[in-house]
All heavy atoms as an XYZ file, in Angstrom:
933
protein
N     -54.046    -22.889      6.833
C     -52.691    -22.390      6.738
C     -52.446    -21.451      7.915
O     -53.316    -20.674      8.286
C     -52.510    -21.646      5.430
C     -51.091    -21.257      5.193
S     -50.807    -20.363      3.638
C     -51.574    -21.415      2.452
N     -51.238    -21.528      8.451
C     -50.863    -20.700      9.594
C     -49.432    -20.204      9.389
O     -48.547    -20.984      9.053
C     -50.951    -21.554     10.868
C     -50.618    -20.836     12.123
C     -50.811    -21.780     13.313
C     -50.219    -21.224     14.559
N     -50.321    -22.147     15.680
N     -49.219    -18.923      9.569
C     -47.868    -18.374      9.442
C     -47.011    -18.897     10.583
O     -47.452    -18.905     11.736
C     -47.923    -16.855      9.498
C     -46.604    -16.198      9.246
S     -46.845    -14.419      9.134
C     -45.396    -13.866      9.954
N     -45.784    -19.329     10.278
C     -44.943    -19.839     11.359
C     -43.579    -19.177     11.463
O     -42.843    -19.450     12.385
C     -44.805    -21.354     11.278
C     -43.839    -21.804     10.214
O     -43.582    -21.095      9.253
N     -43.319    -22.996     10.371
N     -43.215    -18.307     10.515
C     -41.972    -17.564     10.685
C     -42.003    -16.266      9.889
O     -42.771    -16.109      8.958
C     -40.741    -18.383     10.306
C     -40.525    -18.597      8.827
C     -39.765    -17.715      8.080
C     -41.055    -19.702      8.177
C     -39.555    -17.904      6.728
C     -40.848    -19.915      6.836
C     -40.101    -19.008      6.110
O     -39.895    -19.192      4.772
N     -41.123    -15.339     10.309
C     -40.950    -14.070      9.615
C     -39.478    -13.695      9.693
O     -38.818    -13.953     10.702
C     -41.799    -12.986     10.257
N     -38.969    -13.092      8.629
C     -37.579    -12.650      8.565
C     -37.568    -11.183      8.163
O     -38.241    -10.793      7.210
C     -36.776    -13.477      7.536
C     -35.329    -12.986      7.457
C     -36.831    -14.958      7.854
N     -36.806    -10.375      8.890
C     -36.593     -8.978      8.533
C     -35.136     -8.796      8.140
O     -34.244     -9.356      8.771
C     -36.917     -8.055      9.711
C     -38.372     -8.016     10.167
C     -38.526     -7.090     11.366
C     -39.285     -7.564      9.036
N     -34.903     -8.005      7.103
C     -33.543     -7.749      6.653
C     -32.843     -6.730      7.527
O     -33.468     -5.849      8.113
N     -31.514     -6.869      7.598
C     -30.692     -5.926      8.348
C     -29.404     -5.636      7.601
O     -28.898     -6.498      6.863
C     -30.384     -6.440      9.767
O     -29.637     -5.442     10.471
C     -29.590     -7.733      9.754
N     -28.873     -4.438      7.816
C     -27.570     -4.069      7.281
C     -26.492     -4.095      8.350
O     -25.324     -3.862      8.060
C     -27.644     -2.679      6.640
C     -28.499     -2.700      5.397
O     -28.250     -3.462      4.476
N     -29.530     -1.885      5.379
N     -26.888     -4.387      9.589
C     -25.944     -4.484     10.689
C     -26.445     -5.585     11.623
O     -27.205     -5.314     12.558
C     -25.831     -3.143     11.419
C     -24.780     -3.154     12.508
O     -24.443     -4.192     13.081
N     -24.258     -1.980     12.820
N     -26.039     -6.813     11.354
C     -26.549     -7.957     12.101
C     -26.269     -7.839     13.590
O     -27.148     -8.087     14.415
C     -25.961     -9.262     11.551
C     -26.510    -10.550     12.166
C     -28.007    -10.679     11.934
C     -25.774    -11.758     11.611
N     -25.071     -7.416     13.954
C     -24.726     -7.314     15.372
C     -25.658     -6.349     16.102
O     -26.199     -6.675     17.161
C     -23.269     -6.878     15.536
C     -22.821     -6.791     16.973
C     -21.357     -6.385     17.083
C     -20.954     -6.267     18.537
N     -19.560     -5.860     18.687
N     -25.870     -5.161     15.542
C     -26.748     -4.172     16.179
C     -28.188     -4.668     16.213
O     -28.894     -4.484     17.206
C     -26.658     -2.836     15.446
N     -28.622     -5.306     15.142
C     -29.992     -5.820     15.083
C     -30.219     -6.914     16.121
O     -31.253     -6.945     16.798
C     -30.288     -6.343     13.674
O     -31.649     -6.659     13.542
N     -29.250     -7.807     16.280
C     -29.366     -8.874     17.284
C     -29.410     -8.275     18.686
O     -30.227     -8.689     19.517
C     -28.218     -9.896     17.138
C     -28.154    -10.841     18.325
C     -28.382    -10.691     15.839
N     -28.568     -7.296     18.960
C     -28.601     -6.641     20.269
C     -29.956     -5.991     20.515
O     -30.509     -6.079     21.607
C     -27.476     -5.602     20.377
C     -26.108     -6.216     20.464
C     -24.997     -5.173     20.420
O     -25.175     -4.061     19.932
N     -23.840     -5.550     20.937
N     -30.506     -5.331     19.501
C     -31.808     -4.675     19.596
C     -32.894     -5.690     19.944
O     -33.642     -5.522     20.908
C     -32.121     -3.982     18.260
C     -33.461     -3.316     18.188
C     -33.609     -1.998     18.572
C     -34.573     -3.990     17.695
C     -34.842     -1.357     18.490
C     -35.805     -3.363     17.608
C     -35.942     -2.042     18.005
N     -32.998     -6.779     19.172
C     -34.067     -7.756     19.408
C     -33.831     -8.604     20.653
O     -34.787     -8.971     21.332
C     -34.319     -8.603     18.158
C     -35.120     -7.826     17.137
C     -34.523     -7.272     16.013
C     -36.480     -7.599     17.329
C     -35.258     -6.536     15.098
C     -37.225     -6.860     16.424
C     -36.603     -6.336     15.314
O     -37.340     -5.592     14.416
N     -32.584     -8.903     20.985
C     -32.316     -9.606     22.253
C     -32.847     -8.786     23.432
O     -33.507     -9.308     24.320
C     -30.822     -9.856     22.449
C     -30.331    -11.148     21.824
O     -31.162    -12.017     21.459
O     -29.094    -11.299     21.712
N     -32.558     -7.481     23.426
C     -33.028     -6.616     24.512
C     -34.549     -6.498     24.492
O     -35.205     -6.565     25.536
C     -32.378     -5.237     24.397
N     -35.123     -6.346     23.313
C     -36.567     -6.187     23.189
C     -37.318     -7.429     23.658
O     -38.341     -7.345     24.324
C     -36.920     -5.878     21.736
C     -38.328     -5.407     21.455
C     -38.620     -4.088     22.159
C     -38.526     -5.251     19.955
N     -36.798     -8.604     23.331
C     -37.465     -9.854     23.676
C     -37.080    -10.402     25.051
O     -37.607    -11.421     25.483
C     -37.131    -10.932     22.643
C     -37.638    -10.660     21.248
C     -36.985    -11.232     20.169
C     -38.743     -9.866     21.012
C     -37.434    -11.019     18.871
C     -39.207     -9.641     19.717
C     -38.549    -10.222     18.648
N     -36.163     -9.761     25.748
C     -35.589    -10.318     26.979
C     -36.613    -10.766     28.005
O     -36.446    -11.815     28.630
C     -34.625     -9.319     27.612
N     -37.690    -10.021     28.203
C     -38.644    -10.355     29.254
C     -39.864    -11.110     28.763
O     -40.393    -11.954     29.483
C     -39.100     -9.090     29.968
C     -37.990     -8.423     30.727
C     -38.462     -7.140     31.397
O     -39.618     -6.774     31.334
N     -37.537     -6.451     32.032
N     -40.353    -10.811     27.570
C     -41.631    -11.397     27.163
C     -41.637    -12.012     25.781
O     -42.677    -12.455     25.320
C     -42.745    -10.322     27.192
O     -42.361     -9.244     26.343
C     -43.007     -9.828     28.586
N     -40.519    -12.014     25.118
C     -40.540    -12.445     23.727
C     -39.958    -13.815     23.503
O     -39.645    -14.551     24.437
N     -39.805    -14.150     22.238
C     -39.161    -15.417     21.889
C     -37.690    -15.416     22.333
O     -37.108    -14.364     22.572
C     -39.283    -15.470     20.368
C     -39.556    -14.077     19.933
C     -40.183    -13.363     21.087
N     -37.121    -16.594     22.440
C     -35.728    -16.754     22.871
C     -34.843    -17.039     21.662
O     -35.232    -17.773     20.746
C     -35.594    -17.913     23.869
C     -36.498    -17.792     25.082
C     -36.149    -16.604     25.932
C     -37.036    -16.524     27.152
N     -37.372    -15.192     27.540
N     -33.634    -16.474     21.672
C     -32.688    -16.732     20.592
C     -32.322    -18.221     20.606
O     -31.973    -18.765     21.653
C     -31.433    -15.870     20.751
C     -30.563    -15.913     19.528
C     -29.298    -15.103     19.639
O     -28.255    -15.650     19.333
N     -29.351    -13.860     20.061
N     -32.419    -18.847     19.438
C     -32.161    -20.289     19.369
C     -30.989    -20.670     18.473
O     -30.431    -21.747     18.620
C     -33.407    -21.078     18.908
C     -33.863    -20.622     17.525
C     -34.514    -20.980     19.935
C     -34.803    -21.577     16.832
N     -30.618    -19.788     17.524
C     -29.590    -20.189     16.566
C     -29.075    -18.954     15.858
O     -29.823    -18.008     15.615
C     -30.207    -21.157     15.545
C     -29.222    -21.732     14.571
C     -28.303    -22.687     14.967
C     -29.217    -21.321     13.251
C     -27.394    -23.229     14.066
C     -28.317    -21.851     12.340
C     -27.407    -22.805     12.754
N     -27.787    -18.962     15.495
C     -27.209    -17.837     14.783
C     -26.154    -18.330     13.802
O     -25.425    -19.283     14.095
C     -26.579    -16.863     15.783
O     -26.207    -15.676     15.137
N     -26.091    -17.688     12.635
C     -25.038    -17.959     11.655
C     -24.339    -16.633     11.375
O     -24.661    -15.610     11.989
C     -25.621    -18.529     10.341
O     -26.368    -17.499      9.669
C     -26.491    -19.750     10.602
N     -23.436    -16.614     10.421
C     -22.724    -15.385     10.068
C     -23.647    -14.308      9.537
O     -23.340    -13.126      9.626
C     -21.641    -15.677      9.030
C     -20.492    -16.487      9.557
C     -19.455    -16.765      8.480
O     -19.618    -16.310      7.325
O     -18.471    -17.441      8.803
N     -24.795    -14.679      8.944
C     -25.680    -13.690      8.329
C     -27.111    -13.696      8.840
O     -27.937    -12.913      8.377
C     -25.687    -13.815      6.809
C     -26.077    -15.169      6.269
C     -26.291    -15.163      4.754
N     -27.540    -14.545      4.357
C     -28.720    -15.159      4.380
N     -28.825    -16.400      4.796
N     -29.806    -14.531      3.987
N     -27.416    -14.567      9.832
C     -28.807    -14.682     10.266
C     -28.890    -15.136     11.720
O     -28.105    -15.969     12.157
C     -29.504    -15.707      9.363
C     -30.980    -15.727      9.418
S     -31.567    -16.748      8.023
C     -33.220    -16.145      7.899
N     -29.865    -14.583     12.458
C     -30.105    -15.003     13.841
C     -31.596    -15.271     14.004
O     -32.425    -14.513     13.502
C     -29.639    -13.927     14.833
O     -28.219    -13.754     14.674
C     -29.919    -14.333     16.274
N     -31.906    -16.356     14.734
C     -33.281    -16.818     14.909
C     -33.708    -16.757     16.376
O     -32.920    -17.079     17.260
C     -33.410    -18.288     14.492
C     -33.021    -18.604     13.087
C     -31.693    -18.776     12.724
C     -33.997    -18.775     12.107
C     -31.333    -19.098     11.426
C     -33.647    -19.089     10.813
C     -32.320    -19.260     10.469
O     -31.973    -19.566      9.187
N     -34.978    -16.402     16.592
C     -35.627    -16.479     17.901
C     -36.885    -17.319     17.719
O     -37.494    -17.323     16.646
C     -36.038    -15.099     18.397
C     -34.911    -14.173     18.723
C     -34.387    -13.921     19.964
C     -34.175    -13.336     17.831
N     -33.379    -13.000     19.899
C     -33.225    -12.625     18.575
C     -34.215    -13.125     16.447
C     -32.340    -11.713     18.015
C     -33.328    -12.229     15.883
C     -32.408    -11.536     16.660
N     -37.285    -18.026     18.784
C     -38.465    -18.868     18.685
C     -39.268    -18.803     19.976
O     -38.697    -18.700     21.065
C     -38.037    -20.314     18.408
C     -39.140    -21.218     17.939
C     -38.567    -22.531     17.454
O     -38.033    -23.298     18.250
N     -38.650    -22.781     16.155
N     -40.612    -18.882     19.852
C     -41.447    -18.878     21.047
C     -41.375    -20.239     21.743
O     -40.800    -21.191     21.215
C     -42.883    -18.470     20.741
C     -43.603    -19.413     19.799
O     -43.026    -20.429     19.379
O     -44.769    -19.139     19.482
N     -41.947    -20.311     22.938
C     -41.806    -21.512     23.781
C     -42.338    -22.779     23.152
O     -41.764    -23.846     23.326
C     -42.488    -21.286     25.131
C     -41.749    -20.312     26.012
C     -42.416    -20.134     27.361
O     -43.303    -20.932     27.715
O     -42.036    -19.182     28.065
N     -43.447    -22.697     22.429
C     -44.020    -23.917     21.854
C     -43.572    -24.161     20.411
O     -44.100    -25.031     19.728
C     -45.543    -23.911     21.969
C     -46.199    -22.825     21.132
O     -45.498    -22.039     20.472
O     -47.443    -22.763     21.152
N     -42.598    -23.402     19.953
C     -42.012    -23.552     18.618
C     -43.042    -23.371     17.500
O     -42.864    -23.884     16.406
C     -41.290    -24.894     18.485
N     -44.098    -22.606     17.775
C     -45.106    -22.382     16.739
C     -44.781    -21.158     15.878
O     -45.381    -20.961     14.836
C     -46.490    -22.219     17.368
O     -46.530    -21.056     18.178
N     -43.837    -20.327     16.331
C     -43.453    -19.152     15.561
C     -41.963    -18.900     15.712
O     -41.423    -18.944     16.819
C     -44.230    -17.909     16.016
C     -43.853    -16.669     15.256
C     -44.228    -16.511     13.939
C     -43.100    -15.678     15.850
C     -43.872    -15.372     13.221
C     -42.728    -14.533     15.155
C     -43.128    -14.378     13.836
N     -41.302    -18.612     14.599
C     -39.885    -18.280     14.582
C     -39.720    -16.919     13.921
O     -40.365    -16.621     12.915
C     -39.086    -19.335     13.798
O     -39.295    -20.613     14.405
C     -37.599    -19.018     13.794
N     -38.866    -16.088     14.498
C     -38.549    -14.764     13.971
C     -37.055    -14.728     13.706
O     -36.263    -15.306     14.461
C     -38.930    -13.699     15.010
C     -38.435    -12.323     14.660
C     -39.046    -11.590     13.670
C     -37.355    -11.780     15.325
C     -38.591    -10.316     13.337
C     -36.887    -10.511     15.014
C     -37.510     -9.778     14.014
N     -36.644    -14.042     12.642
C     -35.220    -13.942     12.336
C     -34.900    -12.577     11.743
O     -35.759    -11.920     11.153
C     -34.814    -15.031     11.349
N     -33.653    -12.163     11.916
C     -33.092    -11.025     11.190
C     -31.938    -11.580     10.371
O     -31.235    -12.501     10.804
C     -32.615     -9.882     12.120
C     -33.807     -9.216     12.784
C     -31.629    -10.351     13.155
N     -31.787    -11.022      9.166
C     -30.783    -11.578      8.263
C     -30.199    -10.514      7.354
O     -30.891     -9.585      6.931
C     -31.407    -12.670      7.399
N     -28.919    -10.665      7.068
C     -28.315     -9.898      5.993
C     -28.799    -10.561      4.702
O     -28.823    -11.792      4.602
C     -26.794     -9.955      6.096
C     -26.269     -9.274      7.348
C     -24.776     -9.463      7.553
O     -24.166    -10.332      6.886
O     -24.216     -8.750      8.402
N     -29.237     -9.787      3.708
C     -29.800    -10.374      2.502
C     -28.854    -11.371      1.818
O     -27.652    -11.124      1.711
C     -30.066     -9.167      1.606
C     -30.293     -8.049      2.583
C     -29.319     -8.328      3.701
N     -29.437    -12.473      1.376
C     -28.687    -13.528      0.702
C     -28.028    -13.017     -0.578
O     -26.927    -13.440     -0.926
C     -29.621    -14.711      0.385
C     -28.916    -15.897     -0.198
C     -28.142    -16.714      0.602
C     -29.030    -16.193     -1.547
C     -27.489    -17.816      0.073
C     -28.379    -17.287     -2.088
C     -27.609    -18.101     -1.269
N     -28.682    -12.089     -1.288
C     -28.127    -11.579     -2.544
C     -27.032    -10.538     -2.338
O     -26.522     -9.975     -3.294
C     -29.234    -11.025     -3.439
C     -29.909     -9.779     -2.877
O     -29.490     -9.256     -1.811
O     -30.878     -9.325     -3.521
N     -26.682    -10.268     -1.092
C     -25.616     -9.340     -0.706
C     -25.895     -7.888     -1.106
O     -24.995     -7.064     -1.094
C     -24.260     -9.810     -1.241
C     -23.869    -11.170     -0.695
C     -22.558    -11.678     -1.245
O     -22.051    -11.219     -2.262
N     -21.994    -12.649     -0.553
N     -27.133     -7.576     -1.439
C     -27.551     -6.209     -1.698
C     -28.008     -5.604     -0.371
O     -28.314     -6.328      0.570
C     -28.680     -6.174     -2.727
C     -28.300     -6.736     -4.081
C     -27.146     -5.968     -4.719
O     -27.182     -4.739     -4.815
N     -26.115     -6.694     -5.134
N     -28.062     -4.280     -0.252
C     -28.506     -3.672      1.005
C     -29.925     -4.101      1.385
O     -30.793     -4.222      0.514
C     -28.459     -2.164      0.722
C     -27.497     -2.022     -0.420
C     -27.653     -3.278     -1.237
N     -30.139     -4.329      2.664
C     -31.480     -4.614      3.169
C     -32.283     -3.319      3.131
O     -31.764     -2.249      3.435
C     -31.411     -5.140      4.599
N     -33.530     -3.423      2.731
C     -34.434     -2.281      2.737
C     -35.729     -2.697      3.417
O     -36.108     -3.864      3.388
C     -34.749     -1.789      1.313
O     -35.339     -2.857      0.576
C     -33.492     -1.314      0.597
N     -36.407     -1.738      4.047
C     -37.704     -2.041      4.648
C     -38.782     -1.862      3.591
O     -38.631     -1.091      2.653
C     -37.970     -1.163      5.875
C     -38.024      0.297      5.566
N     -36.901      1.080      5.571
C     -39.044      1.095      5.229
C     -37.240      2.315      5.260
N     -38.536      2.351      5.043
N     -39.844     -2.606      3.728
C     -40.946     -2.516      2.782
C     -41.924     -1.431      3.178
O     -42.429     -1.423      4.300
N     -42.189     -0.500      2.277
C     -43.169      0.541      2.548
C     -44.553     -0.099      2.540
O     -44.974     -0.663      1.542
C     -43.073      1.640      1.494
C     -43.961      2.813      1.826
O     -44.316      3.017      2.982
N     -44.322      3.578      0.819
N     -45.220     -0.056      3.676
C     -46.516     -0.714      3.823
C     -46.414     -2.073      4.475
O     -47.428     -2.688      4.788
N     -45.200     -2.562      4.698
C     -44.990     -3.852      5.362
C     -44.883     -3.639      6.862
O     -44.338     -2.637      7.326
C     -43.701     -4.521      4.872
O     -43.780     -4.758      3.490
N     -45.396     -4.608      7.638
C     -45.325     -4.507      9.090
C     -45.422     -5.914      9.673
O     -46.127     -6.766      9.154
C     -46.479     -3.649      9.614
C     -46.517     -3.531     11.115
S     -47.754     -2.343     11.742
C     -49.200     -2.701     10.789
N     -44.712     -6.125     10.771
C     -44.757     -7.381     11.502
C     -45.347     -7.108     12.871
O     -44.862     -6.235     13.592
C     -43.344     -7.959     11.631
C     -43.203     -9.276     12.361
C     -43.978    -10.381     11.645
C     -41.747     -9.665     12.448
N     -46.414     -7.807     13.245
C     -47.079     -7.601     14.524
C     -46.728     -8.682     15.526
O     -46.714     -9.857     15.188
N     -46.448     -8.268     16.760
C     -46.161     -9.184     17.855
C     -47.284     -9.098     18.883
O     -47.509     -8.030     19.469
C     -44.834     -8.833     18.543
C     -43.626     -9.071     17.682
C     -43.035     -8.020     16.999
C     -43.073    -10.340     17.567
C     -41.914     -8.223     16.210
C     -41.953    -10.553     16.778
C     -41.377     -9.502     16.097
N     -47.990    -10.194     19.096
C     -49.029    -10.232     20.124
C     -48.342    -10.412     21.474
O     -47.519    -11.306     21.654
C     -49.996    -11.377     19.875
C     -51.135    -11.401     20.860
C     -52.128    -12.497     20.532
C     -53.274    -12.445     21.523
N     -54.266    -13.479     21.226
N     -48.689     -9.536     22.418
C     -48.110     -9.608     23.762
C     -49.235     -9.768     24.772
O     -50.409     -9.726     24.420
C     -47.240     -8.363     24.057
C     -46.060     -8.296     23.092
C     -48.031     -7.079     23.990
N     -48.879     -9.945     26.039
C     -49.857    -10.317     27.041
C     -50.801     -9.241     27.513
O     -51.930     -9.535     27.885
N     -50.384     -7.964     27.508
C     -51.209     -6.939     28.122
C     -50.906     -5.574     27.518
O     -49.889     -5.384     26.843
C     -50.947     -6.883     29.630
O     -49.628     -6.406     29.864
N     -51.775     -4.610     27.816
C     -51.534     -3.240     27.359
C     -50.272     -2.673     28.003
O     -49.555     -1.872     27.390
C     -52.744     -2.345     27.654
O     -53.035     -2.338     29.028
N     -49.973     -3.118     29.218
C     -48.742     -2.683     29.872
C     -47.519     -3.176     29.097
O     -46.527     -2.456     28.968
C     -48.683     -3.182     31.321
C     -49.685     -2.524     32.250
C     -51.110     -3.098     32.144
O     -51.310     -4.183     31.529
O     -52.030     -2.447     32.666
N     -47.578     -4.404     28.578
C     -46.481     -4.924     27.757
C     -46.331     -4.111     26.475
O     -45.215     -3.820     26.040
C     -46.710     -6.395     27.401
C     -46.528     -7.335     28.568
O     -45.769     -7.006     29.501
O     -47.154     -8.421     28.550
N     -47.444     -3.760     25.854
C     -47.404     -2.931     24.641
C     -46.672     -1.625     24.935
O     -45.746     -1.237     24.218
C     -48.835     -2.641     24.120
C     -48.802     -1.580     23.013
C     -49.504     -3.913     23.623
N     -47.062     -0.963     26.005
C     -46.458      0.318     26.376
C     -44.980      0.154     26.709
O     -44.135      0.949     26.266
C     -47.232      0.936     27.564
O     -48.593      1.123     27.156
C     -46.627      2.260     27.992
N     -44.646     -0.866     27.483
C     -43.254     -1.104     27.879
C     -42.371     -1.381     26.655
O     -41.271     -0.837     26.527
C     -43.183     -2.285     28.855
C     -41.781     -2.636     29.322
C     -41.783     -3.813     30.281
N     -42.402     -5.012     29.740
C     -41.806     -5.827     28.860
N     -40.583     -5.570     28.442
N     -42.420     -6.898     28.425
N     -42.848     -2.235     25.740
C     -42.050     -2.582     24.573
C     -41.894     -1.402     23.616
O     -40.817     -1.192     23.054
C     -42.659     -3.791     23.861
C     -42.531     -5.094     24.644
C     -43.430     -6.169     24.056
C     -41.080     -5.559     24.695
N     -42.928     -0.607     23.452
C     -42.827      0.588     22.605
C     -41.776      1.538     23.178
O     -40.914      2.048     22.455
C     -44.190      1.271     22.499
C     -44.187      2.447     21.591
N     -43.996      3.732     22.045
C     -44.341      2.541     20.248
C     -44.037      4.564     21.020
N     -44.249      3.865     19.917
N     -41.827      1.749     24.481
C     -40.838      2.608     25.141
C     -39.428      2.034     24.969
O     -38.470      2.765     24.706
C     -41.177      2.744     26.629
C     -40.225      3.619     27.397
C     -40.612      3.708     28.860
C     -39.574      4.519     29.623
N     -39.804      4.509     31.053
N     -39.301      0.723     25.087
C     -37.996      0.082     24.955
C     -37.433      0.259     23.545
O     -36.230      0.486     23.376
C     -38.082     -1.401     25.316
C     -36.726     -2.085     25.320
S     -36.827     -3.801     25.835
C     -37.031     -3.567     27.585
N     -38.293      0.154     22.521
C     -37.827      0.386     21.147
C     -37.165      1.753     21.044
O     -36.087      1.897     20.470
C     -38.992      0.265     20.135
C     -38.597      0.834     18.783
C     -39.430     -1.182     19.982
N     -37.796      2.762     21.617
C     -37.239      4.121     21.563
C     -35.924      4.210     22.315
O     -34.967      4.840     21.837
C     -38.246      5.125     22.119
C     -39.622      5.134     21.429
C     -40.523      6.176     22.075
C     -39.496      5.334     19.942
N     -35.844      3.560     23.475
C     -34.605      3.559     24.258
C     -33.474      2.843     23.527
O     -32.304      3.180     23.706
C     -34.846      2.893     25.612
C     -35.738      3.703     26.531
C     -36.199      2.942     27.771
O     -35.928      1.723     27.881
O     -36.857      3.570     28.614
N     -33.819      1.868     22.692
C     -32.818      1.100     21.951
C     -32.418      1.755     20.630
O     -31.591      1.230     19.896
C     -33.333     -0.322     21.683
C     -33.518     -1.200     22.913
C     -34.288     -2.474     22.557
C     -32.161     -1.546     23.526
N     -33.010      2.905     20.328
C     -32.639      3.638     19.120
C     -33.626      3.543     17.985
O     -33.391      4.088     16.904
N     -34.748      2.844     18.184
C     -35.794      2.779     17.168
C     -36.638      4.042     17.183
O     -36.382      4.975     17.954
N     -37.650      4.082     16.320
C     -38.499      5.271     16.191
C     -39.961      4.905     16.348
O     -40.390      3.835     15.937
C     -38.285      5.909     14.823
C     -36.878      6.424     14.637
C     -36.681      7.055     13.288
C     -35.235      7.540     13.213
N     -34.842      7.872     11.884
N     -40.720      5.824     16.903
C     -42.163      5.627     17.068
C     -42.877      5.843     15.744
O     -42.565      6.761     14.990
C     -42.718      6.589     18.104
O     -44.120      6.416     18.226
N     -43.860      5.003     15.484
C     -44.746      5.153     14.333
C     -46.192      5.219     14.789
O     -47.105      5.154     13.978
C     -44.562      3.981     13.360
C     -43.312      4.058     12.537
C     -43.404      5.078     11.405
O     -44.443      5.158     10.730
O     -42.413      5.794     11.198
N     -46.400      5.290     16.100
C     -47.740      5.359     16.661
C     -47.701      5.010     18.136
O     -47.375      3.884     18.502
N     -47.972      5.981     18.970
C     -47.927      5.791     20.423
C     -48.916      4.716     20.869
O     -49.922      4.482     20.197
C     -48.251      7.112     21.124
C     -47.233      8.216     20.884
C     -45.873      7.905     21.477
O     -45.804      7.396     22.611
O     -44.864      8.170     20.800
N     -48.658      4.076     22.026
C     -49.588      3.075     22.551
C     -50.979      3.665     22.772
O     -51.109      4.800     23.247
C     -48.956      2.681     23.889
C     -47.507      3.008     23.748
C     -47.464      4.225     22.874
N     -51.995      2.897     22.386
C     -53.359      3.350     22.589
C     -54.368      2.348     22.067
O     -54.011      1.383     21.380
N     -55.620      2.583     22.382
C     -56.705      1.719     21.940
C     -57.012      2.019     20.480
O     -57.214      3.166     20.099
C     -57.954      1.970     22.803
C     -59.009      0.920     22.677
C     -58.583     -0.408     23.299
O     -57.934     -0.440     24.344
N     -58.938     -1.496     22.649
N     -57.022      0.982     19.657
C     -57.358      1.104     18.240
C     -58.367     -0.003     17.946
O     -57.983     -1.164     17.820
C     -56.118      0.959     17.377
C     -55.150      2.138     17.537
C     -53.812      1.859     16.850
N     -52.940      2.996     16.896
C     -52.108      3.267     17.905
N     -52.069      2.491     18.972
N     -51.321      4.325     17.848
N     -59.617      0.366     17.862
C     -60.656     -0.649     17.694
C     -60.638     -1.588     18.887
O     -60.527     -1.137     20.032
N     -60.680     -2.895     18.638
C     -60.703     -3.847     19.747
C     -59.335     -4.118     20.371
O     -59.229     -4.810     21.371
C     -61.249     -5.121     19.100
C     -60.807     -5.022     17.676
C     -60.857     -3.551     17.348
N     -58.264     -3.574     19.778
C     -56.912     -3.873     20.245
C     -56.239     -2.659     20.868
O     -56.458     -1.526     20.444
C     -56.041     -4.375     19.089
C     -56.518     -5.619     18.362
C     -55.614     -5.901     17.178
C     -56.569     -6.807     19.297
N     -55.387     -2.914     21.831
C     -54.481     -1.902     22.362
C     -53.166     -2.144     21.650
O     -52.613     -3.255     21.713
C     -54.320     -2.055     23.882
C     -53.556     -0.919     24.506
C     -54.230      0.221     24.939
C     -52.188     -0.965     24.641
C     -53.541      1.288     25.511
C     -51.481      0.086     25.200
C     -52.160      1.223     25.643
N     -52.646     -1.155     20.933
C     -51.458     -1.390     20.124
C     -50.543     -0.178     20.075
O     -50.912      0.921     20.480
C     -51.869     -1.787     18.702
O     -52.634     -0.764     18.106
N     -49.341     -0.424     19.564
C     -48.344      0.623     19.338
C     -47.509      0.214     18.133
O     -47.363     -0.981     17.838
C     -47.450      0.786     20.563
N     -46.948      1.218     17.463
C     -46.185      0.975     16.245
C     -44.809      1.625     16.354
O     -44.672      2.700     16.933
C     -46.937      1.546     15.042
C     -48.311      0.947     14.905
C     -49.399      1.531     15.551
C     -48.511     -0.207     14.183
C     -50.665      0.978     15.458
C     -49.770     -0.770     14.089
C     -50.844     -0.175     14.722
O     -52.086     -0.739     14.637
N     -43.817      0.964     15.767
C     -42.449      1.468     15.846
C     -41.640      0.970     14.655
O     -42.091      0.098     13.903
C     -41.800      1.006     17.147
N     -40.454      1.526     14.507
C     -39.499      1.045     13.497
C     -38.215      0.635     14.208
O     -37.753      1.310     15.118
C     -39.207      2.117     12.459
C     -40.441      2.392     11.599
C     -40.087      3.022     10.281
N     -41.294      3.316      9.535
C     -41.789      2.546      8.557
N     -41.153      1.439      8.206
N     -42.889      2.888      7.927
N     -37.661     -0.501     13.758
C     -36.405     -0.970     14.338
C     -35.240     -0.179     13.753
O     -35.439      0.805     13.025
C     -36.251     -2.494     14.170
C     -35.990     -2.950     12.737
O     -35.769     -2.117     11.820
O     -36.017     -4.182     12.518
N     -34.017     -0.587     14.036
C     -32.828      0.155     13.615
C     -32.666      0.205     12.109
O     -32.010      1.111     11.583
C     -31.581     -0.455     14.259
C     -31.576     -0.509     15.787
C     -30.293     -1.170     16.289
C     -31.761      0.866     16.395
N     -33.235     -0.761     11.381
C     -33.151     -0.786      9.923
C     -34.369     -0.178      9.248
O     -34.482     -0.192      8.034
C     -32.961     -2.226      9.439
C     -31.570     -2.760      9.750
O     -30.623     -2.313      9.086
O     -31.448     -3.592     10.661
N     -35.310      0.348     10.047
C     -36.504      0.960      9.486
C     -37.651      0.006      9.263
O     -38.681      0.390      8.701
N     -37.509     -1.250      9.684
C     -38.606     -2.213      9.576
C     -39.705     -1.831     10.559
O     -39.431     -1.558     11.723
C     -38.116     -3.631      9.894
C     -37.083     -4.113      8.916
O     -37.349     -4.201      7.719
N     -35.891     -4.411      9.406
N     -40.950     -1.817     10.098
C     -42.069     -1.445     10.956
C     -42.558     -2.662     11.733
O     -42.795     -3.717     11.153
C     -43.217     -0.855     10.138
C     -44.288     -0.212     10.995
C     -45.267      0.572     10.142
C     -46.303      1.280     10.996
N     -47.261      2.021     10.158
N     -42.671     -2.474     13.047
C     -43.168     -3.532     13.925
C     -44.291     -2.974     14.776
O     -44.390     -1.774     14.994
C     -42.043     -4.132     14.813
C     -41.344     -3.046     15.625
C     -41.034     -4.900     13.953
C     -40.261     -3.559     16.573
N     -45.163     -3.877     15.212
C     -46.293     -3.496     16.039
C     -46.380     -4.448     17.227
O     -46.029     -5.628     17.114
C     -47.576     -3.606     15.212
O     -48.726     -3.464     16.028
N     -46.842     -3.913     18.326
C     -47.139     -4.721     19.515
C     -48.616     -4.536     19.789
O     -49.124     -3.409     19.724
C     -46.321     -4.261     20.719
C     -44.850     -4.205     20.440
C     -44.216     -2.974     20.269
C     -44.101     -5.356     20.319
C     -42.869     -2.911     19.999
C     -42.758     -5.298     20.041
C     -42.136     -4.090     19.890
N     -49.326     -5.613     20.098
C     -50.748     -5.480     20.386
C     -51.185     -6.467     21.440
O     -50.587     -7.520     21.627
C     -51.580     -5.629     19.109
C     -51.538     -7.001     18.490
C     -52.526     -7.947     18.782
C     -50.525     -7.362     17.618
C     -52.483     -9.210     18.220
C     -50.478     -8.625     17.058
C     -51.466     -9.556     17.358
O     -51.421    -10.795     16.805
N     -52.238     -6.089     22.154
C     -52.821     -6.959     23.177
C     -54.322     -6.843     23.097
O     -54.874     -5.875     22.634
C     -52.340     -6.551     24.564
């Protein structure tokens, strides 16, 4: 079994799409499809799809305490650059870039409070 997609909830689809479009602009998946309540990005070989969505049940989106989505990137420089970009885009740091065991990683929260990680 292999994970092939992840969806994070948002309460402001437009702001969330702008955030992830900017974050993914240089090294991430490309936006492939959008509806009134959901936008999708996909990597080059279509092995992974990421999306942000307004909840189907029309209740407010909430982040999961203890939940996190990790993005593997090419280098420690990419980890540092993307962490810095999250902060510039209005997100929050949850752990500065640094070596953690065998991985170089950083942690952040997007505009809706969803925890994301970058690692190389």
